[in-house]
C-alpha positions in Angstrom: 0.1 -0.1 -0.2 1.9 3.9 -0.9 0.3 6.4 1.1 0.5 9.9 -0.4 2.0 12.7 1.8 -1.2 14.8 2.7 -2.6 11.0 3.6 0.0 10.0 5.9 -0.6 13.4 7.6 -4.2 13.1 8.0 -3.6 9.8 9.4 -1.5 11.2 12.1 -3.7 13.7 12.7 -6.7 11.7 13.1 -4.8 8.7 15.1 -2.9 11.9 17.5 -6.5 13.1 18.5 -7.4 10.0 19.6 -5.8 9.3 23.2 -7.4 10.1 26.0 -6.4 13.8 27.3 -4.9 14.5 23.4 -4.9 18.2 23.3 -4.2 20.2 19.7 -2.8 23.5 19.4 -0.4 25.8 16.7 1.3 27.4 20.1 4.6 27.1 17.4 3.2 28.7 14.8 0.1 29.4 12.6 0.9 26.3 10.1 2.5 23.7 12.9 -0.3 21.2 14.2 0.5 20.7 18.0 -0.7 17.6 19.9 0.0 17.2 23.4 -0.9 14.7 26.1 -0.4 15.5 29.2 1.6 18.2 28.2 4.1 16.5 26.7 4.4 17.0 22.9 3.8 13.8 21.0 3.2 15.3 17.4 4.2 17.7 15.5 2.4 17.9 11.7 3.0 20.9 8.5 -0.3 22.5 7.6 2.0 24.5 5.7 -0.1 24.4 2.4 2.5 26.6 -0.2 4.7 23.3 0.2 1.3 21.5 -1.7 0.5 19.0 1.5 -3.5 19.6 3.0 -5.5 16.7 4.3 -7.5 15.0 2.5 -11.3 14.7 3.4 -11.9 11.1 5.3 
């Protein structure tokens, strides 16, 4: 199975949102999605559409 970069990012976002106590924000820059669990960063994903990456709809 081959995944596009955009699809891989979408799966990462969906997975990151699923744990208990997960929170989402953009504390570093408007184009960086950051997920934390209990105040610990565990995923940073770019949302920079200028780079040609945009989330796919499920």
